[in-house]
N, C-alpha and C positions, 0 to 999 in steps of 0.2 A: 526685511526680503520682500515677501507677497504682495506690499504694497506696492511697491516700485514696479514690480512685473508687471502688475492689473496694470497700473497708471502707465505704461510702456503700451503694455498692451492694447487699452483702447483710445490711446493717441494713433498706433498705426493704424485701428481700422477706420477713426475718422477719416483719420487721412485719405483711406483707400477706397470710402464708402460709395458707391455709385452716385450719378448725380439724377435731380431730380427725374428728368426726360428718361432716362435709364430704366427707373424703380418703373415707371408710368408703362416703357416699350415692356416689360417683363409682368405689366398687371398685381405689380405688389401693389403700388398707389392707382387712387383714379383718376381719372384728367376729367379736370373738374374749374372752371374759374372762381367757385366759390370762396369764400376765404372755409380756414380749417374748422373753424366755429362752426359752419354753416353745412359745413359734407355730411353729417351725418344726417341730417333732416332731408336735405337733397338726395342721400341716398335712398331715404325713406318713402318721401313724394313719390320717383321714378317707380321703387316697387309697388306702392301702392294704384300707379297710373295703371304700369302694368298688367296691375289684378282685375283691375278697372275693364282695361280692353280684353281681356281672356274671358271675361264674363262674359259682355256683351256678346263677344263672338261666340259662346258657349250656346247665349238665350238664341241664336238666328240659327241655329244647323241645323240642319234636317233631320227630321226623325223617321223611324225606321219606314216606315210605308211612301213615307215619297221615299228613299231609299233605294225599296224593292220596286217601284214603280216607274222607275229612272233605270234600272237593273245593274246598279249598283251595289245592292246587297240579296247573294243570290239564294233563291228558295228554290227547292226543287219542285218540278213544276206537277208530280204525282202527289207530294202533297196539299198541294195547294187545290187542286182538282178533286179527290180525296173528303177536303173537311167543304167543300161548297157542295161537295156533289150530298153528301150525308146531311147538310145543313138543310139543302132541298127538298130532303126528302123527310126531315123532323117537320116543314114548312105545309106539306100534307096530309102529315101525322095529325101536326097539335096547331095548326093552323095559328102563326106566326101573324104579324102585323107586318107588310110590305116591309116597309122602312126596317123592321129589325131586321130581318134578312140582307137584305143592302147594307147595310152597316155592321153584318156581322161576315157578310163574302167579302169587304172592303178589309175590313182587318182580321184575315185568318192566319196570317203569324202569331198574330196575339193572341187568339184565340186556342190556337193549339196549344201555344205556350203555358197558358193557366187551364185548359182542362187536363194536360200532364201533369202539371206540377200541382196545382193544390183546388181541385173543383171549388172550394170555399171562399178563395181567392176570388177565381172568376166569377163568381156569383155574386160578390162584393161589385165586383168592374162594373158588371151587368148594372146590377140596383143604379148606382153612381150615374150611367146615364140612361135611368128610367125606363128602361126595359120592363120592371119588372114581369121578370119569367120566373113563375113561382120554382121554389128548391126543388121538391121532389122531380119539376119536371128535367133542372136541370142533371139529379143524377142522375135522370132516367137518360138525359143528352148521353152523360157521360162514360154510363156503361156502355152505350151502342156505338160512343165512337171507338170507346178501347178494345170493344169486339174485331 
């Protein structure tokens, strides 16, 4: 009896199943002209293409300095002026190279973040840019900015 019931149930379901167009409209099936055996590869290719496009767009997005320059990313002017003022006063004390001061002024938001988060990280960052600020000077600069 159970086998007959299951057989009737399946026959009814097959008769009332939705058409392919209805399944596509309900987003159960994907609309494609590819053969069913190739649909999985087609979906993989589509996802890979989307990932490549996204990576390309991410690589061309503007950085924080450009966003600040265009007034898209707000930075409080008092923070900017405080850092630029302290850097200028340190220039007169420690005789930084003018190009280093110009670079520091342009990157005030990153400098502020690095000073407050981790002075050694900031020192490593400066070394990468070949400004060669000695560690003892960085420590003095950090304590000066935090005062």
